[in-house]
N, C-alpha and C positions, 0 to 999 in steps of 0.2 A: 504494500500500500504506500503510495507516494505521499510525502508531506505536501502542504499547500505550496511551499516554495518550489519544491521539485516539480510538482504538477504544472505550476505556472511556467517553469522554465522549458518544459517539454511541449506544452500546448502552444498553438499559434497565438502570437501577441494580440492580433486583432480580435480573436475569439474571446480571449480573457478580458479585453477591454469592454467588449459587448456585454459579457456576463456581469462585470462589476457595475457598468452603467445601468443595466436593467435593475439591479438590486438597490443601488445607492441613490440615484437621481430622484426617484419618487420619495424616498425617505427625507432627503434634504429639502425637497419641495414642501413636504408637510410641515417640517419643523421650521422652515423659513417663513411660512405663513402663520406661524404661531399656533398651529394645530398639533396637539400631542398625538402621536401615533396610537396610544392607548392609555387609559387611566387605570387599567385593571391588572395588567400583568406585572408582577414584581420579581426582582432578582431573587434567586434562591427559592422560588415557589416550588411546592412539592411536585414531584414528577407525576405525570399522568398515570392513573391507574394504581398509584402507590397509596397504601393505607395512611390516612392522616394521623399524626401523633395523638395518642390519647383517645382514639376513637376506633370503632370497628367498621368504619365506612371507607370506601375508596372513591376517588374523584377522577373523572376523565376530563381532560382539557382539549377542546377542539377549537381551532382558531378560525375566526371569520372576520369579515370586514364590517365595521360599523361607521356611522357618520363621522366619528372622530379618529378612525384608523383601525388598526388591527386589534381585535378583542378576543380574549379567551373565554369561551363558553364552558362553564363547569357542569358536568353531568354526573349523576350518581352511577357507580359501577359496582358490580357484584364481586369483582376481584381485580387483580392487576390487568391492565389493558396494554398489550404490546403495540408496537408501532404499526404493524400491519392492520390490526383491528381499528386502531385510531384513524389511519388513513381511509379505511373503508367507511368509517363513520363520517369523515370529512367529505368524501365523495357523494354521500347521500344528502348533504346540505344541512342547513339549520332546521331545527324543529319548528313547529307552529309557534310555540312560545318564544323561541329565539328570534324568529322573523318579526314577531310583534314588538320585540325590543329593537328592531332596526338592523338586525344582523343578516348579512347576505354572504354568499360565497361567489368568488370570481374564478375559482378553479374550473377550467373548461372541461367539457366532455372529452374523453381520451380514446384513442383507437385501441388501447389495451389496458390492462390492469396496472394501476399505480402500486408498486410493490415496495416493501421495506424489509430489510434483513438486519436485525440487531447484532451488535458486537459489544465487547467490553468498552464502555464509555463512548460508543459511537453507533451510528445506524446508517446503512447504505440504502438510499432511496433511488429507485429506478423509474425514470420518467418516460412514458411512452411518447410524449410530445416534447419537442425542443423548447428550451427556456425562452428563446426569441419569439415564440408564438404565444406566450402567456404574459399576462399582466404581472408586474412586480409583486402586487399584493397576493397573487396566487402562489408565488414562490414563498413568500413569507408565511402564508397559511400552511403550506405543505411542510416546510422545514420546521416550523415551530410546533406543529401538531406532532410530528415525528419525534422531535427533541423532548417533548413533555410526556412521552410514553414511558412505559416501564422498560428501562434500558439497563442491562447488566453493568455492574461496577459502582452504582450508587452516586454517580456524578450529579451535581445540580444541572437542571435543564440547560442553563446558559453555558455550560461547559461541555455539553455533548457535541461531538463532531458529527455533522450531518453531511454525508458524502453523496452528492447529487450526480447521478449518472444519466446522461442524455443519450438519445439514439445516435448511433455512429460516433460515440465518444471514444471508441477504441480502448475502453477500459480505464480511461483517465477521468476520475471524478473531480468535481469542484467541491471543496470542503467549506461548509459554512457553519455558523452557530447562531442560535436564536438569542438575540439580545434581550435585556430585561424589559424593553418596551415592545417586544414582539416582532422584531425585524430580523430577517436572515441576512447576516453580514459575513464577509470573508473571514475565515477562521483566525487570521492574524489582525483583524480590524479592531476598532474600538469596542469596548464593553464585551469582549469575548475571552479575555485572558490570554495567556501565552503558554499554556500547558503543552507538554510534549504530546505527540500523536499517540493515542492508546494502541495497545496490542490487540489486533482483531481476533475474534473467535473464528473458527472455521465456519464459513458461510454455506448455507444450503439454500436451494431454490424453494421459495414459499409454495 
């Protein structure tokens, strides 16, 4: 598994620039206009599907778009919710109650299944659609929903490496992390920390 620096060195420079622009420009636009991307997602929030301290309940966090930016919808869960189950929930869209609160999804219909494979401190997300064909908010939704799932290793969601694989990526992922305000940022970017790349568990096809 390549580190973000090594992946950037081997991938075409123009492609890397496009990926970073897709992720960062909308975020800068929101904050520059005085609009907070979200007022609900906090750094160090319990991971999705993990039992809350002192309780017998589990909470799933599915990320949608609200009038104020990216927002995490908390849903009760019967047990730990892995990243694949979380993304399947994301693809179904917000519930009626969530829609009533103004939550929507901009993740587009895809020609195949959006899949996720967890590893220690990381999750590999395989996109059936290129990033360039999706809105930036869709990438934030996908990455943050995956990062807040039950991931081996016990890392806070903001420190989980989300490896995004696109069609025809030749096995080279873009590694991002979900920031404390619900944005998918390059792993070496602000609010993501500088932890070393985790050791991956053997991956199997979902």
